C-alpha positions as CSV (number, residue, x, y, z in Angstrom):
1,M,-124.4,-154.6,-20.4
2,I,-127.6,-154.3,-18.4
3,E,-130.8,-154.9,-20.3
4,L,-134.2,-153.9,-19.0
5,I,-137.1,-156.2,-19.6
6,R,-140.8,-155.4,-19.1
7,T,-142.8,-158.3,-17.8
8,D,-145.4,-159.2,-15.1
9,S,-145.4,-160.8,-11.7
10,H,-145.5,-164.3,-13.2
11,N,-142.0,-164.0,-14.5
12,P,-139.8,-166.6,-12.6
13,D,-136.9,-164.2,-12.4
14,F,-139.1,-161.6,-10.7
15,V,-140.4,-164.2,-8.3
16,A,-136.8,-165.3,-7.4
17,L,-135.7,-161.7,-6.9
18,V,-138.7,-160.9,-4.7
19,S,-137.8,-163.9,-2.6
20,L,-134.3,-162.4,-2.0
21,L,-135.9,-159.0,-1.3
22,D,-138.3,-160.5,1.3
23,A,-135.5,-162.3,3.1
24,E,-133.5,-159.1,3.3
25,L,-136.6,-157.1,4.5
26,A,-137.4,-159.8,7.2
27,I,-134.1,-158.8,8.8
28,L,-134.4,-155.0,8.3
29,D,-138.1,-154.9,9.4
30,G,-137.7,-157.1,12.4
31,E,-141.0,-157.6,14.2
32,D,-142.8,-155.3,11.7
33,H,-142.1,-157.7,8.8
34,A,-145.4,-159.5,9.0
35,F,-147.4,-156.3,8.8
36,Y,-145.5,-155.1,5.7
37,A,-145.5,-158.5,4.0
38,Q,-149.2,-158.6,3.8
39,Y,-149.1,-155.6,1.5
40,N,-146.3,-156.9,-0.7
41,K,-148.0,-159.8,-2.5
42,I,-147.0,-159.9,-6.1
43,T,-149.8,-162.2,-7.5
44,H,-151.7,-159.4,-9.3
45,I,-148.9,-157.1,-10.3
46,R,-149.1,-156.5,-14.1
47,H,-146.1,-154.1,-14.6
48,V,-142.7,-155.4,-13.7
49,V,-139.2,-154.3,-14.9
50,I,-136.3,-156.7,-14.5
51,A,-132.7,-155.8,-15.1
52,C,-130.5,-158.6,-16.6
53,Q,-126.8,-158.9,-17.1
54,G,-126.4,-161.6,-19.7
55,N,-128.8,-164.3,-18.7
56,Q,-128.9,-163.4,-15.0
57,A,-131.6,-161.3,-13.5
58,V,-129.9,-158.8,-11.1
59,A,-132.6,-156.3,-10.1
60,C,-136.3,-155.6,-10.3
61,G,-139.1,-153.1,-9.6
62,A,-142.8,-152.9,-10.2
63,I,-145.7,-150.5,-10.4
64,K,-149.3,-150.9,-9.3
65,A,-152.2,-148.6,-10.1
66,L,-153.9,-147.1,-7.0
67,S,-156.1,-144.9,-9.3
68,P,-156.0,-143.9,-12.9
69,E,-153.7,-141.1,-12.0
70,I,-151.6,-142.5,-9.2
71,I,-149.2,-145.4,-9.5
72,E,-147.4,-147.0,-6.5
73,V,-143.8,-148.2,-7.0
74,K,-143.3,-151.7,-5.4
75,R,-140.7,-154.4,-5.0
76,M,-137.6,-152.5,-5.8
77,Y,-134.5,-154.8,-5.3
78,V,-131.0,-155.0,-6.6
79,R,-128.8,-158.0,-5.8
80,P,-126.0,-156.8,-3.4
81,E,-123.2,-157.4,-5.8
82,Y,-124.8,-155.1,-8.4
83,R,-125.6,-152.2,-6.1
84,N,-124.2,-148.7,-6.5
85,K,-124.0,-149.1,-10.3
86,G,-127.0,-147.1,-11.3
87,I,-129.3,-150.1,-12.0
88,A,-132.0,-149.1,-9.5
89,A,-132.2,-145.6,-11.0
90,R,-132.6,-147.1,-14.5
91,I,-135.3,-149.4,-13.3
92,L,-137.2,-146.6,-11.5
93,T,-136.9,-144.3,-14.5
94,E,-138.3,-147.1,-16.8
95,L,-141.2,-147.7,-14.3
96,E,-142.0,-143.9,-14.4
97,T,-142.0,-144.0,-18.2
98,W,-144.3,-147.0,-18.1
99,A,-146.6,-145.2,-15.6
100,E,-146.8,-142.2,-17.9
101,E,-147.7,-144.5,-20.8
102,L,-150.5,-145.8,-18.6
103,S,-151.7,-142.1,-18.2
104,A,-150.5,-141.8,-14.6
105,T,-149.5,-138.3,-13.4
106,R,-147.9,-139.3,-10.1
107,C,-145.8,-142.0,-8.5
108,I,-145.9,-142.7,-4.8
109,L,-144.0,-145.2,-2.7
110,E,-143.2,-146.4,0.8
111,T,-139.9,-147.5,2.1
112,G,-138.4,-148.2,5.5
113,I,-136.4,-145.8,7.6
114,R,-133.9,-148.6,8.0
115,Q,-133.2,-148.4,4.2
116,P,-131.1,-145.2,3.8
117,D,-129.7,-146.2,0.4
118,A,-133.3,-146.5,-0.9
119,I,-134.2,-143.1,0.6
120,R,-131.2,-141.5,-1.0
121,L,-132.1,-143.0,-4.4
122,Y,-135.6,-141.7,-4.3
123,E,-134.6,-138.2,-3.2
124,K,-131.9,-138.1,-5.9
125,L,-134.5,-139.0,-8.5
126,G,-136.8,-136.2,-7.5
127,Y,-139.1,-137.9,-5.0
128,R,-140.2,-135.8,-2.0
129,K,-141.4,-136.9,1.3
130,I,-145.1,-137.0,1.8
131,P,-147.3,-137.9,4.8
132,N,-147.5,-141.7,5.2
133,Y,-150.5,-142.9,3.2
134,G,-153.0,-145.7,3.4
135,Q,-151.9,-148.7,5.5
136,Y,-148.6,-147.0,6.3
137,A,-150.2,-143.9,8.0
138,D,-149.4,-145.0,11.5
139,M,-146.2,-146.9,10.8
140,E,-143.3,-145.2,12.5
141,N,-140.8,-147.2,10.5
142,S,-142.2,-146.1,7.1
143,V,-141.4,-143.1,5.1
144,C,-143.4,-142.3,2.0
145,F,-142.5,-140.3,-1.1
146,A,-144.2,-138.9,-4.2
147,K,-143.1,-137.6,-7.6
148,D,-145.2,-135.8,-10.1
149,L,-144.6,-137.1,-13.6
150,A,-143.9,-134.8,-16.5
151,R,-146.5,-135.0,-19.2
């Protein structure tokens, strides 16, 4: 059974999962990886969800406030052997709930065009494409999404 745990970026399981994520993204992003990596530091992330099966952390995601109303979804990752089991959807839903508890009204996120599974997940959960924002505005390999939260 999968258990979801709320924590922060100091959690060693989160740090380990992010290390696996970064290794995967280094391959997918290619020469753009250094650009993206500078915006994916986890030091100050206060809202993290980890999915555990037994005593093993198998997936994670995080949120970061961009303003009182807007939360950015960050660091979504599922170990390959646990993919396509609905775990990412559960994590994202928990992150959205947490964002609402923090009084946010909208979630936004960036993912890569070379990550079709992530794009399908976000679209399936009601995210819609938006113009690339902030540091991603001119990145051809980025695709950005937003979802208004129910209140």
